[in-house]
N, CA, C and O atoms as CSV, one atom per row, in Angstrom:
chain,resi,resn,atom,element,x,y,z
A,1,MET,N,N,-81.558,-117.265,86.820
A,1,MET,CA,C,-80.093,-116.672,86.632
A,1,MET,C,C,-79.093,-117.595,85.861
A,1,MET,O,O,-78.839,-118.758,86.175
A,2,THR,N,N,-78.675,-117.051,85.028
A,2,THR,CA,C,-77.208,-117.615,84.132
A,2,THR,C,C,-76.016,-118.029,84.933
A,2,THR,O,O,-75.682,-117.162,85.740
A,3,ASN,N,N,-75.371,-118.973,84.940
A,3,ASN,CA,C,-73.969,-119.176,85.080
A,3,ASN,C,C,-73.491,-118.392,85.063
A,3,ASN,O,O,-72.952,-118.118,86.135
A,4,LYS,N,N,-73.262,-117.317,83.809
A,4,LYS,CA,C,-72.584,-116.497,83.809
A,4,LYS,C,C,-72.620,-115.407,84.757
A,4,LYS,O,O,-71.600,-114.804,85.090
A,5,ASN,N,N,-74.106,-115.065,85.325
A,5,ASN,CA,C,-74.402,-114.099,86.064
A,5,ASN,C,C,-73.614,-114.510,87.528
A,5,ASN,O,O,-72.884,-113.813,88.233
A,6,PHE,N,N,-73.999,-115.731,87.672
A,6,PHE,CA,C,-73.156,-116.604,88.929
A,6,PHE,C,C,-72.026,-115.984,89.196
A,6,PHE,O,O,-71.662,-115.320,90.167
A,7,GLU,N,N,-71.375,-116.372,87.927
A,7,GLU,CA,C,-69.696,-116.762,87.851
A,7,GLU,C,C,-69.436,-115.340,88.171
A,7,GLU,O,O,-68.505,-115.086,88.935
A,8,LEU,N,N,-70.368,-114.095,87.525
A,8,LEU,CA,C,-69.494,-113.002,87.846
A,8,LEU,C,C,-69.977,-112.310,88.955
A,8,LEU,O,O,-69.256,-111.385,89.331
A,9,ALA,N,N,-71.249,-112.557,89.730
A,9,ALA,CA,C,-71.499,-112.205,90.951
A,9,ALA,C,C,-70.319,-113.031,92.073
A,9,ALA,O,O,-69.694,-112.465,92.970
A,10,CYS,N,N,-70.265,-114.192,91.788
A,10,CYS,CA,C,-68.858,-114.559,92.935
A,10,CYS,C,C,-67.550,-113.647,92.760
A,10,CYS,O,O,-67.005,-113.225,93.780
A,11,GLU,N,N,-67.051,-113.343,91.544
A,11,GLU,CA,C,-66.257,-112.805,91.078
A,11,GLU,C,C,-65.868,-111.196,91.908
A,11,GLU,O,O,-64.887,-110.794,92.533
A,12,LEU,N,N,-67.468,-110.464,91.444
A,12,LEU,CA,C,-67.502,-109.234,91.981
A,12,LEU,C,C,-67.686,-109.021,93.626
A,12,LEU,O,O,-67.249,-108.105,94.322
A,13,ALA,N,N,-68.304,-109.921,93.922
A,13,ALA,CA,C,-68.276,-110.268,95.622
A,13,ALA,C,C,-67.219,-110.328,96.044
A,13,ALA,O,O,-66.737,-109.313,96.546
A,14,ASP,N,N,-66.500,-111.496,95.996
A,14,ASP,CA,C,-65.085,-111.935,96.166
A,14,ASP,C,C,-64.219,-109.977,96.183
A,14,ASP,O,O,-63.952,-109.338,97.201
A,15,ASP,N,N,-64.090,-109.712,95.334
A,15,ASP,CA,C,-63.178,-108.314,95.015
A,15,ASP,C,C,-63.260,-107.323,95.706
A,15,ASP,O,O,-62.338,-106.588,96.058
A,16,LEU,N,N,-65.039,-107.189,96.088
A,16,LEU,CA,C,-65.619,-106.015,96.949
A,16,LEU,C,C,-64.948,-106.685,98.107
A,16,LEU,O,O,-63.859,-106.217,98.439
A,17,TYR,N,N,-65.481,-107.838,98.864
A,17,TYR,CA,C,-64.979,-108.472,100.164
A,17,TYR,C,C,-63.826,-107.914,100.380
A,17,TYR,O,O,-63.930,-106.982,101.178
A,18,PHE,N,N,-62.850,-108.079,100.033
A,18,PHE,CA,C,-61.526,-108.283,100.209
A,18,PHE,C,C,-61.206,-106.749,99.976
A,18,PHE,O,O,-60.800,-106.123,100.955
A,19,LYS,N,N,-61.344,-106.118,98.824
A,19,LYS,CA,C,-60.893,-104.263,99.221
A,19,LYS,C,C,-61.806,-103.857,100.441
A,19,LYS,O,O,-61.642,-102.790,101.032
A,20,PHE,N,N,-62.733,-104.729,100.764
A,20,PHE,CA,C,-63.443,-103.938,101.868
A,20,PHE,C,C,-62.501,-104.440,103.355
A,20,PHE,O,O,-62.059,-103.691,104.226
A,21,ILE,N,N,-62.433,-105.383,103.303
A,21,ILE,CA,C,-61.233,-106.090,104.438
A,21,ILE,C,C,-60.135,-105.430,104.365
A,21,ILE,O,O,-60.116,-104.746,105.388
A,22,ASP,N,N,-59.162,-105.216,103.735
A,22,ASP,CA,C,-58.107,-104.628,103.026
A,22,ASP,C,C,-58.044,-103.293,103.854
A,22,ASP,O,O,-57.045,-102.822,104.398
A,23,ASN,N,N,-59.291,-102.795,103.835
A,23,ASN,CA,C,-59.381,-101.424,104.051
A,23,ASN,C,C,-59.417,-101.001,105.619
A,23,ASN,O,O,-59.040,-99.963,106.163
A,24,LEU,N,N,-59.963,-102.091,106.109
A,24,LEU,CA,C,-60.043,-101.761,107.418
A,24,LEU,C,C,-58.791,-101.900,108.627
A,24,LEU,O,O,-58.293,-103.004,108.407
A,25,SER,N,N,-58.180,-101.362,109.620
A,25,SER,CA,C,-57.680,-101.440,110.792
A,25,SER,C,C,-57.787,-103.171,111.335
A,25,SER,O,O,-58.891,-103.711,111.409
A,26,ASP,N,N,-56.483,-103.929,111.692
A,26,ASP,CA,C,-56.771,-104.681,112.289
A,26,ASP,C,C,-57.742,-105.597,113.207
A,26,ASP,O,O,-58.364,-106.660,113.207
A,27,ASP,N,N,-57.492,-104.637,113.863
A,27,ASP,CA,C,-58.503,-105.219,115.456
A,27,ASP,C,C,-60.320,-105.077,114.446
A,27,ASP,O,O,-61.039,-106.077,114.454
A,28,ILE,N,N,-60.731,-103.975,113.804
A,28,ILE,CA,C,-61.879,-104.239,113.100
A,28,ILE,C,C,-61.944,-105.353,111.920
A,28,ILE,O,O,-63.023,-105.896,111.681
A,29,ALA,N,N,-60.637,-105.726,111.099
A,29,ALA,CA,C,-60.601,-106.589,110.145
A,29,ALA,C,C,-61.366,-108.205,110.395
A,29,ALA,O,O,-62.105,-108.954,109.755
A,30,SER,N,N,-60.461,-108.185,112.152
A,30,SER,CA,C,-60.463,-109.739,112.700
A,30,SER,C,C,-62.162,-110.174,113.065
A,30,SER,O,O,-62.672,-111.287,113.190
A,31,GLU,N,N,-62.861,-108.560,113.188
A,31,GLU,CA,C,-64.297,-109.481,113.653
A,31,GLU,C,C,-64.990,-109.571,111.820
A,31,GLU,O,O,-66.157,-109.189,111.742
A,32,PHE,N,N,-64.427,-109.966,110.659
A,32,PHE,CA,C,-64.688,-110.692,109.578
A,32,PHE,C,C,-63.904,-111.346,109.212
A,32,PHE,O,O,-64.402,-111.757,108.164
A,33,VAL,N,N,-62.796,-111.869,109.314
A,33,VAL,CA,C,-61.910,-112.855,109.266
A,33,VAL,C,C,-61.029,-112.906,109.959
A,33,VAL,O,O,-60.525,-111.861,110.370
A,34,ILE,N,N,-60.511,-114.214,110.352
A,34,ILE,CA,C,-59.536,-114.676,111.024
A,34,ILE,C,C,-58.495,-115.937,110.795
A,34,ILE,O,O,-58.936,-116.926,110.210
A,35,ASP,N,N,-56.955,-115.924,111.295
A,35,ASP,CA,C,-56.360,-117.038,110.919
A,35,ASP,C,C,-56.815,-118.263,110.698
A,35,ASP,O,O,-57.312,-118.505,111.798
A,36,ASP,N,N,-57.020,-119.340,109.956
A,36,ASP,CA,C,-57.298,-120.520,110.140
A,36,ASP,C,C,-55.667,-121.408,110.219
A,36,ASP,O,O,-54.591,-121.559,109.640
A,37,LYS,N,N,-56.728,-121.934,111.769
A,37,LYS,CA,C,-55.344,-122.343,112.544
A,37,LYS,C,C,-55.221,-123.930,111.713
A,37,LYS,O,O,-54.089,-124.404,111.800
A,38,GLU,N,N,-56.016,-124.608,111.100
A,38,GLU,CA,C,-55.925,-125.673,110.339
A,38,GLU,C,C,-55.184,-125.640,109.064
A,38,GLU,O,O,-54.646,-126.615,108.540
A,39,ASN,N,N,-55.204,-124.353,108.583
A,39,ASN,CA,C,-54.466,-123.958,107.411
A,39,ASN,C,C,-52.980,-123.151,107.892
A,39,ASN,O,O,-53.004,-121.968,108.232
A,40,ILE,N,N,-52.187,-123.655,107.878
A,40,ILE,CA,C,-51.029,-122.624,108.386
A,40,ILE,C,C,-50.638,-121.377,107.355
A,40,ILE,O,O,-50.250,-121.571,106.203
A,41,GLY,N,N,-50.813,-119.987,107.996
A,41,GLY,CA,C,-50.673,-119.065,106.639
A,41,GLY,C,C,-52.286,-118.887,106.028
A,41,GLY,O,O,-52.359,-117.737,105.596
A,42,SER,N,N,-53.263,-119.421,105.884
A,42,SER,CA,C,-54.363,-119.178,105.700
A,42,SER,C,C,-55.272,-118.469,106.468
A,42,SER,O,O,-55.019,-118.594,107.666
A,43,THR,N,N,-56.506,-117.575,106.166
A,43,THR,CA,C,-57.575,-117.075,106.925
A,43,THR,C,C,-58.795,-117.655,106.323
A,43,THR,O,O,-59.007,-118.126,105.206
A,44,LYS,N,N,-59.671,-117.464,107.554
A,44,LYS,CA,C,-61.033,-118.179,107.326
A,44,LYS,C,C,-62.166,-116.933,107.676
A,44,LYS,O,O,-61.853,-116.148,108.570
A,45,ASN,N,N,-62.990,-116.819,107.235
A,45,ASN,CA,C,-64.490,-115.801,107.422
A,45,ASN,C,C,-64.587,-116.342,109.087
A,45,ASN,O,O,-64.130,-117.355,109.615
A,46,THR,N,N,-65.401,-115.178,109.659
A,46,THR,CA,C,-65.907,-115.526,111.009
A,46,THR,C,C,-67.398,-115.401,110.778
A,46,THR,O,O,-67.601,-115.040,109.619
A,47,GLU,N,N,-68.126,-115.511,111.230
A,47,GLU,CA,C,-69.668,-115.805,110.848
A,47,GLU,C,C,-70.124,-114.483,110.171
A,47,GLU,O,O,-71.028,-114.579,109.340
A,48,LYS,N,N,-69.594,-113.248,110.439
A,48,LYS,CA,C,-70.021,-112.105,110.268
A,48,LYS,C,C,-69.567,-111.791,109.044
A,48,LYS,O,O,-70.274,-111.223,108.211
A,49,GLY,N,N,-68.136,-112.199,108.806
A,49,GLY,CA,C,-67.504,-112.356,107.347
A,49,GLY,C,C,-68.060,-112.681,106.410
A,49,GLY,O,O,-68.185,-111.986,105.401
A,50,SER,N,N,-68.627,-114.126,106.616
A,50,SER,CA,C,-69.311,-114.822,105.961
A,50,SER,C,C,-70.780,-113.860,105.395
A,50,SER,O,O,-70.975,-113.471,104.243
A,51,ASN,N,N,-71.513,-113.687,106.383
A,51,ASN,CA,C,-72.545,-113.075,106.007
A,51,ASN,C,C,-72.426,-111.871,105.128
A,51,ASN,O,O,-73.293,-111.584,104.303
A,52,LEU,N,N,-71.333,-111.169,105.319
A,52,LEU,CA,C,-71.543,-110.104,104.895
A,52,LEU,C,C,-70.635,-110.252,103.128
A,52,LEU,O,O,-70.340,-109.329,102.369
A,53,TYR,N,N,-70.443,-111.476,102.984
A,53,TYR,CA,C,-69.890,-111.883,101.354
A,53,TYR,C,C,-71.228,-112.567,100.991
A,53,TYR,O,O,-71.450,-112.575,99.781
A,54,TRP,N,N,-72.043,-113.066,101.667
A,54,TRP,CA,C,-73.309,-113.716,101.147
A,54,TRP,C,C,-73.892,-112.317,100.674
A,54,TRP,O,O,-73.969,-112.064,99.472
A,55,GLU,N,N,-74.257,-111.511,101.538
A,55,GLU,CA,C,-75.333,-110.111,101.114
A,55,GLU,C,C,-74.721,-109.692,99.607
A,55,GLU,O,O,-75.135,-109.877,98.462
A,56,LEU,N,N,-73.642,-109.096,100.117
A,56,LEU,CA,C,-72.547,-108.770,98.863
A,56,LEU,C,C,-72.834,-109.743,97.201
A,56,LEU,O,O,-72.827,-109.228,96.083
A,57,GLU,N,N,-73.045,-111.102,97.494
A,57,GLU,CA,C,-73.024,-112.181,96.511
A,57,GLU,C,C,-74.493,-111.686,96.066
A,57,GLU,O,O,-74.906,-111.079,95.078
A,58,SER,N,N,-74.923,-112.054,96.882
A,58,SER,CA,C,-77.029,-112.163,96.578
A,58,SER,C,C,-77.198,-110.807,96.213
A,58,SER,O,O,-78.070,-110.660,95.357
A,59,THR,N,N,-76.557,-109.615,96.648
A,59,THR,CA,C,-76.987,-107.939,96.180
A,59,THR,C,C,-76.432,-107.877,94.366
A,59,THR,O,O,-76.975,-107.140,93.543
A,60,ILE,N,N,-75.519,-108.612,94.112
A,60,ILE,CA,C,-74.958,-108.637,92.876
A,60,ILE,C,C,-75.597,-109.449,92.094
A,60,ILE,O,O,-75.691,-109.112,90.913
A,61,LYS,N,N,-76.055,-110.414,92.424
A,61,LYS,CA,C,-76.843,-111.785,91.692
A,61,LYS,C,C,-78.007,-110.902,91.396
A,61,LYS,O,O,-78.449,-110.958,90.249
A,62,ASN,N,N,-78.519,-110.174,92.167
A,62,ASN,CA,C,-79.950,-109.904,92.057
A,62,ASN,C,C,-79.902,-108.699,91.074
A,62,ASN,O,O,-80.890,-108.472,90.375
A,63,ALA,N,N,-79.021,-108.080,91.010
A,63,ALA,CA,C,-78.725,-107.083,89.985
A,63,ALA,C,C,-78.632,-107.555,88.527
A,63,ALA,O,O,-79.343,-107.130,87.616
A,64,LEU,N,N,-77.682,-108.473,88.418
A,64,LEU,CA,C,-77.402,-109.078,86.911
A,64,LEU,C,C,-78.967,-109.255,86.822
A,64,LEU,O,O,-79.655,-108.334,86.383
A,65,ASP,N,N,-79.507,-110.407,87.229
A,65,ASP,CA,C,-80.630,-110.999,87.057
A,65,ASP,C,C,-81.552,-109.815,86.248
A,65,ASP,O,O,-81.826,-109.717,85.052
A,66,LYS,N,N,-81.990,-108.777,87.657
A,66,LYS,CA,C,-82.561,-108.206,86.849
A,66,LYS,C,C,-82.442,-107.441,85.884
A,66,LYS,O,O,-83.420,-106.902,85.367
A,67,GLN,N,N,-80.824,-107.206,85.346
A,67,GLN,CA,C,-80.498,-106.260,84.012
A,67,GLN,C,C,-80.573,-107.303,83.002
A,67,GLN,O,O,-80.552,-106.876,81.848
A,68,THR,N,N,-80.664,-108.702,83.160
A,68,THR,CA,C,-80.728,-109.968,82.451
A,68,THR,C,C,-82.019,-109.964,81.830
A,68,THR,O,O,-82.205,-110.000,80.614
A,69,GLU,N,N,-83.040,-109.911,82.853
A,69,GLU,CA,C,-84.356,-109.943,82.525
A,69,GLU,C,C,-84.806,-108.807,81.366
A,69,GLU,O,O,-85.442,-108.897,80.316
A,70,SER,N,N,-84.258,-107.865,81.969
A,70,SER,CA,C,-84.574,-106.739,81.057
A,70,SER,C,C,-84.198,-106.333,79.634
A,70,SER,O,O,-84.811,-105.514,78.950
A,71,GLU,N,N,-83.037,-107.061,79.259
A,71,GLU,CA,C,-82.426,-107.257,78.111
A,71,GLU,C,C,-83.281,-108.141,77.728
A,71,GLU,O,O,-84.161,-107.575,77.080
A,72,THR,N,N,-83.471,-109.344,77.816
A,72,THR,CA,C,-84.724,-109.801,77.585
A,72,THR,C,C,-85.668,-109.580,76.855
A,72,THR,O,O,-85.943,-109.936,75.709
A,73,LYS,N,N,-86.291,-108.794,77.796
A,73,LYS,CA,C,-87.661,-108.245,77.579
A,73,LYS,C,C,-87.564,-107.599,76.110
A,73,LYS,O,O,-88.215,-107.900,75.109
A,74,TRP,N,N,-86.299,-106.364,76.310
A,74,TRP,CA,C,-85.705,-105.593,75.193
A,74,TRP,C,C,-85.609,-106.380,73.955
A,74,TRP,O,O,-85.846,-105.851,72.869
A,75,GLN,N,N,-85.292,-107.547,74.055
A,75,GLN,CA,C,-84.882,-108.515,72.712
A,75,GLN,C,C,-86.089,-108.781,72.287
A,75,GLN,O,O,-86.273,-108.630,71.079
A,76,VAL,N,N,-87.266,-109.252,73.151
A,76,VAL,CA,C,-88.400,-110.138,73.020
A,76,VAL,C,C,-89.205,-109.006,72.052
A,76,VAL,O,O,-89.802,-109.169,70.987
A,77,LEU,N,N,-88.989,-107.869,72.812
A,77,LEU,CA,C,-90.206,-106.742,72.281
A,77,LEU,C,C,-89.534,-106.065,70.730
A,77,LEU,O,O,-90.274,-105.527,69.907
A,78,ILE,N,N,-87.973,-106.214,70.519
A,78,ILE,CA,C,-87.287,-105.799,69.493
A,78,ILE,C,C,-87.883,-107.273,68.057
A,78,ILE,O,O,-88.306,-107.067,66.919
A,79,PHE,N,N,-87.703,-108.361,68.636
A,79,PHE,CA,C,-88.068,-109.064,67.778
A,79,PHE,C,C,-89.321,-109.169,67.259
A,79,PHE,O,O,-89.416,-109.574,66.100
A,80,ILE,N,N,-90.743,-108.767,68.143
A,80,ILE,CA,C,-92.062,-108.825,67.737
A,80,ILE,C,C,-91.975,-107.417,66.561
A,80,ILE,O,O,-92.434,-107.532,65.425
A,81,ALA,N,N,-91.511,-106.506,66.910
A,81,ALA,CA,C,-91.617,-105.642,65.946
A,81,ALA,C,C,-91.177,-105.304,64.867
A,81,ALA,O,O,-91.437,-104.341,64.146
A,82,MET,N,N,-90.220,-106.467,64.732
A,82,MET,CA,C,-89.255,-106.700,63.140
A,82,MET,C,C,-90.788,-107.546,62.552
A,82,MET,O,O,-90.839,-108.010,61.413
């Protein structure tokens, strides 16, 4: 995986995660995110929230890596054909 793929995967996972959380009712959202008592006004993920984020990130990274791998194969084939 390239650094660019990793950065994009993290950015997309973050966006998707918070769009998901923002659309939940408070009682359900609290299963994923809780107030961070050590940092007033901040939140932190619960174990369930962290697991969801990592699954999103992993799924996106795998998709980007497959796309990159496929593009690389095509580039090699085109180069060989020239």
